[in-house]
C-alpha positions as CSV (number, residue, x, y, z in Angstrom):
1,X,103.5,114.6,86.2
2,X,106.9,115.1,84.9
3,X,106.1,113.5,81.5
4,X,103.1,115.5,81.2
5,X,104.7,118.6,81.6
6,X,107.6,117.8,79.2
7,X,104.7,116.9,76.8
8,X,103.0,120.0,77.0
9,X,106.3,122.0,76.9
10,X,106.9,120.5,73.6
11,X,103.6,121.3,72.4
12,X,104.0,124.8,73.4
13,X,107.4,125.1,71.6
14,X,105.6,123.4,68.4
15,X,103.0,126.2,68.7
16,X,105.4,129.0,69.1
17,X,107.1,127.7,65.8
18,X,103.8,127.6,64.1
19,X,103.0,131.1,65.1
20,X,106.3,132.4,64.1
21,X,106.0,130.7,60.7
22,X,102.4,132.1,60.4
23,X,103.7,135.6,61.3
24,X,106.0,135.6,58.1
25,X,103.4,134.1,56.0
26,X,100.4,136.5,57.1
27,X,102.8,139.5,56.5
28,X,103.5,138.4,53.0
29,X,99.7,137.9,52.1
30,X,98.7,141.3,53.6
31,X,101.5,142.8,51.2
32,X,100.2,140.6,48.3
33,X,96.5,141.2,48.7
34,X,96.4,144.7,50.6
35,X,99.5,146.8,49.4
36,X,97.6,150.0,50.0
37,X,96.7,149.3,53.8
38,X,99.5,146.2,54.3
39,X,101.4,148.4,57.0
40,X,98.3,149.0,59.0
41,X,97.5,145.2,58.8
42,X,100.8,144.1,59.8
43,X,100.5,146.5,62.9
44,X,97.0,145.1,63.7
45,X,97.9,141.5,63.2
46,X,100.9,142.3,65.7
47,X,98.3,143.7,67.9
48,X,95.9,140.7,67.8
49,X,99.0,138.6,68.7
50,X,100.2,140.5,71.7
51,X,96.8,141.4,73.0
52,X,95.9,137.5,73.0
53,X,99.1,136.5,74.7
54,X,98.7,139.2,77.4
55,X,95.6,137.6,78.3
56,X,94.4,140.5,80.4
57,X,91.0,138.9,80.9
58,X,88.8,136.2,79.7
59,X,88.1,136.0,75.8
60,X,90.8,138.6,75.2
61,X,91.8,137.0,72.2
62,X,88.6,137.4,70.6
63,X,88.1,141.0,71.7
64,X,91.5,141.7,70.1
65,X,90.4,139.8,66.9
66,X,87.2,141.8,66.6
67,X,89.1,145.2,67.0
68,X,91.5,144.5,64.4
69,X,88.9,143.6,62.0
70,X,87.0,146.4,62.8
71,X,89.8,149.1,62.5
72,X,91.3,147.4,59.3
73,X,87.9,147.2,57.7
74,X,87.2,151.0,58.6
75,X,90.6,152.0,57.4
76,X,90.1,150.1,54.0
77,X,86.6,151.7,53.6
78,X,88.1,155.1,54.0
79,X,90.9,154.7,51.5
80,X,89.4,152.3,48.9
81,X,85.5,152.8,49.3
82,X,83.3,149.9,48.6
83,X,85.4,148.4,45.6
84,X,86.3,144.7,44.9
85,X,89.8,145.6,46.0
86,X,88.3,146.8,49.4
87,X,86.1,143.6,49.7
88,X,89.1,141.3,49.0
89,X,91.5,143.3,51.4
90,X,89.0,143.0,54.3
91,X,88.3,139.3,53.6
92,X,91.9,138.6,53.4
93,X,92.6,140.7,56.7
94,X,89.9,139.0,58.7
95,X,91.1,135.7,57.8
96,X,94.7,136.5,58.6
97,X,93.6,138.0,62.1
98,X,91.6,135.0,62.9
99,X,94.3,132.6,62.2
100,X,96.5,134.8,64.3
101,X,94.0,134.9,67.0
102,X,93.6,130.8,66.8
103,X,97.2,130.3,67.2
104,X,97.8,132.7,70.1
105,X,94.7,131.2,71.9
106,X,96.6,127.8,71.6
107,X,99.7,129.0,73.1
108,X,97.9,130.8,75.9
109,X,96.0,127.6,76.8
110,X,99.1,125.5,76.7
111,X,100.9,128.0,79.0
112,X,97.9,127.9,81.5
113,X,98.2,124.1,81.6
114,X,101.8,124.1,82.1
115,X,101.3,126.7,85.0
116,X,98.5,124.5,86.7
117,X,100.5,121.5,86.3
118,X,103.7,123.0,87.9
119,X,101.6,124.3,90.7
120,X,100.0,121.0,91.5
121,X,103.5,119.5,91.2
122,X,104.7,122.3,93.6
123,X,101.9,121.5,96.1
124,X,102.9,117.7,96.0
125,X,106.6,118.6,96.6
126,X,105.7,120.9,99.6
127,X,103.5,118.2,101.2
128,X,106.6,115.8,101.0
129,X,108.9,118.3,102.6
130,X,109.6,116.8,106.1
131,X,111.2,119.7,107.7
132,X,109.8,123.3,108.1
133,X,111.7,125.6,105.9
134,X,112.0,128.4,108.4
135,X,112.7,126.6,111.6
136,X,114.3,123.0,110.3
137,X,111.8,121.5,112.8
138,X,109.8,118.5,111.5
139,X,106.3,119.3,110.3
140,X,103.4,117.8,112.2
141,X,102.5,115.4,109.4
142,X,105.5,113.6,109.9
143,X,106.1,114.2,113.4
144,X,102.8,112.4,114.3
145,X,104.0,109.4,112.5
146,X,107.2,109.4,114.6
147,X,105.0,109.9,117.9
148,X,102.9,107.0,116.8
149,X,106.0,104.8,116.2
150,X,107.4,105.7,119.8
151,X,104.0,104.9,121.5
152,X,103.9,101.3,119.7
153,X,107.7,100.8,120.5
154,X,106.7,102.1,124.1
155,X,104.0,99.6,124.3
156,X,106.3,96.6,123.1
157,X,109.4,97.4,125.4
158,X,107.5,99.0,128.1
159,X,109.3,102.3,128.0
160,X,108.0,105.8,128.4
161,X,107.1,108.6,125.8
162,X,106.8,112.1,126.8
163,X,105.4,114.9,124.7
164,X,106.0,118.7,125.3
165,X,104.0,121.5,123.9
166,X,105.1,125.3,124.0
167,X,103.2,128.2,123.7
168,X,103.5,132.1,124.2
169,X,101.4,134.1,126.7
170,X,99.5,137.1,125.0
171,X,100.4,135.5,121.4
172,X,97.9,137.8,119.9
173,X,100.1,140.6,120.9
174,X,103.0,139.4,119.1
175,X,103.6,140.5,115.5
176,X,104.1,137.9,112.7
177,X,107.7,138.9,112.2
178,X,108.6,138.7,115.9
179,X,106.6,135.4,116.1
180,X,108.9,134.1,113.3
181,X,112.0,135.4,115.0
182,X,111.1,133.7,118.3
183,X,110.3,130.4,116.5
184,X,113.7,130.5,114.8
185,X,115.4,131.2,118.2
186,X,113.5,128.4,120.1
187,X,114.3,125.9,117.2
188,X,117.8,126.5,117.5
189,X,117.9,126.1,121.2
190,X,116.0,122.9,120.6
191,X,118.4,121.5,118.2
192,X,121.3,122.4,120.4
193,X,119.7,120.9,123.4
194,X,118.1,117.4,122.5
195,X,119.5,114.0,121.7
196,X,120.1,113.9,118.0
197,X,118.3,111.3,116.1
198,X,116.3,110.2,119.2
199,X,114.2,113.4,120.4
200,X,111.9,114.8,117.7
201,X,111.4,118.7,117.5
202,X,108.3,119.5,115.6
203,X,106.1,122.6,114.8
204,X,102.4,123.0,113.7
205,X,100.9,126.2,115.1
206,X,102.9,125.4,118.4
207,X,106.5,124.2,118.7
208,X,106.7,120.9,120.3
209,X,109.0,117.8,121.4
210,X,108.8,114.3,121.4
211,X,110.9,112.6,124.0
212,X,111.3,108.8,123.6
213,X,112.2,106.7,126.4
214,X,111.9,109.6,128.8
215,X,109.8,109.4,131.8
216,X,107.8,112.2,133.0
217,X,110.5,113.5,135.7
218,X,113.0,113.5,133.0
219,X,110.7,115.4,130.6
220,X,110.1,118.0,133.2
221,X,113.9,118.6,133.6
222,X,114.3,119.0,130.2
223,X,111.2,121.2,129.6
224,X,112.4,123.5,132.6
225,X,115.9,123.9,131.2
226,X,114.7,124.8,127.8
227,X,112.3,127.4,129.1
228,X,115.1,129.0,130.9
229,X,117.3,129.0,127.9
230,X,114.4,130.7,125.6
231,X,113.6,133.2,128.5
232,X,117.6,134.1,128.0
233,X,117.1,134.5,124.3
234,X,113.8,136.0,123.7
235,X,111.7,138.5,125.4
236,X,108.3,136.4,125.0
237,X,106.9,134.8,128.1
238,X,106.8,131.1,127.2
239,X,105.0,128.1,128.9
240,X,105.0,124.4,128.3
241,X,102.7,121.6,129.0
242,X,104.0,117.9,129.3
243,X,101.8,114.7,129.0
244,X,103.4,111.1,129.2
245,X,102.6,107.6,127.9
246,X,101.7,105.5,129.5
247,X,100.8,107.6,132.7
248,X,98.5,110.1,130.9
249,X,97.4,108.3,127.9
250,X,98.0,105.2,126.0
251,X,97.3,106.3,122.6
252,X,99.1,108.9,120.5
253,X,95.7,110.9,119.7
254,X,95.1,111.0,123.5
255,X,98.7,111.9,124.5
256,X,98.5,114.9,122.2
257,X,95.0,115.9,123.8
258,X,96.6,115.7,127.2
259,X,99.6,117.9,126.3
260,X,97.4,120.5,124.8
261,X,95.3,120.6,127.9
262,X,98.5,121.1,130.0
263,X,99.7,123.8,127.8
264,X,96.4,125.5,127.8
265,X,96.2,125.2,131.6
266,X,99.7,127.0,131.7
267,X,98.6,129.9,129.7
268,X,95.9,130.6,132.0
269,X,97.9,130.1,135.3
270,X,101.1,131.5,136.7
271,X,103.0,128.0,136.4
272,X,105.5,128.0,133.4
273,X,105.4,124.3,133.1
274,X,102.3,122.0,133.7
275,X,102.3,118.3,133.6
276,X,98.8,116.9,132.8
277,X,98.7,114.5,135.9
278,X,99.0,117.7,138.0
279,X,95.9,119.3,136.6
280,X,92.8,119.1,138.8
281,X,90.0,116.6,137.4
282,X,87.6,119.3,136.7
283,X,90.1,121.2,134.4
284,X,91.3,118.1,132.6
285,X,88.9,117.9,129.5
286,X,91.1,117.7,126.4
287,X,91.4,120.7,124.1
288,X,90.9,119.9,120.2
289,X,92.5,122.3,117.9
290,X,95.1,123.0,115.5
291,X,96.1,119.1,115.1
292,X,92.8,118.2,113.6
293,X,92.4,114.9,115.5
294,X,89.0,113.3,115.8
295,X,87.7,114.2,119.3
296,X,86.0,111.9,121.7
297,X,83.9,112.8,124.4
298,X,85.7,112.6,127.9
299,X,84.3,112.5,131.4
300,X,86.0,113.0,134.9
301,X,88.1,110.1,135.5
302,X,87.9,109.8,139.2
303,X,87.1,106.9,141.6
304,X,83.2,108.1,141.7
305,X,82.9,107.4,138.1
306,X,81.4,104.1,137.5
307,X,81.6,102.0,134.3
308,X,77.9,102.6,134.0
309,X,78.8,106.3,133.5
310,X,81.3,105.4,130.8
311,X,78.6,103.4,129.1
312,X,76.2,106.3,129.0
313,X,79.1,108.5,127.6
314,X,79.7,105.9,125.0
315,X,76.2,105.5,123.8
316,X,76.6,109.2,122.6
317,X,79.7,108.5,120.4
318,X,78.6,108.6,116.7
319,X,80.0,105.2,115.3
320,X,80.7,104.7,111.8
321,X,79.2,101.7,109.7
322,X,80.2,98.3,111.3
323,X,82.2,100.1,114.3
324,X,81.7,98.7,117.8
325,X,82.7,99.5,121.1
326,X,84.3,96.8,123.3
327,X,85.0,97.1,127.1
328,X,88.1,94.7,127.6
329,X,87.7,93.3,131.3
330,X,90.6,92.3,133.4
331,X,93.2,95.0,132.0
332,X,95.4,95.1,135.0
333,X,99.0,96.2,133.5
334,X,100.3,97.9,130.5
335,X,101.8,94.7,129.5
336,X,98.3,93.4,128.8
337,X,97.9,96.1,126.1
338,X,100.0,94.2,123.5
339,X,98.2,91.0,124.3
340,X,94.9,92.6,123.6
341,X,96.1,94.2,120.3
342,X,97.5,90.9,119.1
343,X,94.4,88.9,120.1
344,X,92.0,91.4,118.2
345,X,94.2,91.3,115.4
346,X,93.6,87.5,114.9
347,X,89.9,87.8,114.6
348,X,89.6,87.8,110.6
349,X,86.8,89.9,110.4
350,X,88.1,93.1,112.3
351,X,89.7,95.7,110.1
352,X,91.0,98.3,112.6
353,X,91.2,98.7,116.4
354,X,91.5,102.1,118.2
355,X,92.2,102.2,122.1
356,X,90.1,104.9,123.5
357,X,90.8,105.1,127.2
358,X,91.3,103.1,130.6
359,X,88.8,103.1,133.4
360,X,89.6,101.1,136.5
361,X,90.4,97.4,135.2
362,X,88.8,98.1,131.7
363,X,90.3,98.9,128.5
364,X,87.8,100.5,126.1
365,X,88.4,99.7,122.6
366,X,86.8,100.8,119.3
367,X,87.1,98.3,116.5
368,X,85.6,98.0,113.0
369,X,84.3,94.7,111.3
370,X,83.5,93.6,108.1
371,X,80.3,91.8,109.2
372,X,77.1,93.3,108.6
373,X,75.6,91.3,111.7
374,X,78.0,90.6,114.1
375,X,75.8,88.1,116.0
376,X,74.9,86.2,113.0
377,X,78.2,84.4,113.5
378,X,78.3,81.2,115.8
379,X,81.5,82.7,117.4
380,X,81.6,86.4,116.7
381,X,84.9,87.1,118.3
382,X,87.1,83.9,118.6
383,X,89.3,83.8,121.5
384,X,87.1,86.3,123.5
385,X,84.4,85.7,125.8
386,X,81.2,87.9,125.5
387,X,79.7,88.5,128.7
388,X,77.4,91.2,127.7
389,X,76.2,93.1,124.7
390,X,74.1,95.7,123.3
391,X,73.5,95.7,119.6
392,X,71.3,98.9,119.7
393,X,74.4,100.9,120.7
394,X,77.2,98.4,119.4
395,X,79.1,97.7,122.7
396,X,80.0,94.8,124.3
397,X,81.8,93.7,127.5
398,X,84.3,91.0,126.5
399,X,87.2,89.1,128.3
400,X,90.1,86.8,127.1
401,X,89.1,83.3,127.2
402,X,91.3,81.1,129.5
């Protein structure tokens, strides 16, 4: 894009030079062929140029050209009547105005192209900016990647990751200027309180905090201290929701959902800090907003819910082409997650996997295959035993082969 802009800029300079040269030539021609009304011709030629470059509305160039020709012809007729000199002067004037309008239009179009290219370049540049300019907190686009990385590291090393989201009570009553000021104050407090190069503060509608290697108890202590500091610095009523990997969720999408559910619960209660695990199951449905994750239906995860209830739920999921739901049997501990992920990754035709949720000793996984007919293969899932299947709804009950 940089080379494109340089080329356009060079062309624009060339057109400007041509326009300047033509201006001198056109003035000479007007004086040579229309001496009686040459001054008016020069003035109208300049009007055509300025009116075109101003580009006040679409087709302004050609409107200016028509006006100049009309005025020049009218003035020539009033002074010269219908004579050969009048006809020559009018013809020369019209040609000069046309060429001026043409060169001006070239310049206008190049200016528009350069402006559009720089606008696109600015958009690309803005999309690559990692930190928010106003708060110096990481933008969610990059914080989401950091969260995914920490979840993967947590799975591998069996460590916790906590996610905190902050919000304001009666946020609709806070002006934009006050909200910006509060965000800046909160961001400064977060920068002063978190572990540099370990914890990640971010902003995307809400301010949040990613706390790697931090169990739920530690996250609650940090959150409470931050809220106390916020309350001393600003006059807004700030609340927080906390969720933890692996206690509350095993994927980054679900962890965000749980944290948002917790903060929404805090906004509607008197508690300043709410952990997802403390919310009653009836209130624990995830809240999908602002972060644009793809929502999955959820049900009350209590002991009274059976696997059949979940099967019924999963039948309502709109699976993409060649996507399947697999119930992995015998999932007893978080250490099994890495093993399941590795064994599914060893299946050649599986393009991607996504962990949905845990229920009892089952891990529910969505995977995408390259096969049009999964059961057209002699061994559809090498290394796995398929105990039950439902091709209509595309879900399987599987377990690792001994």
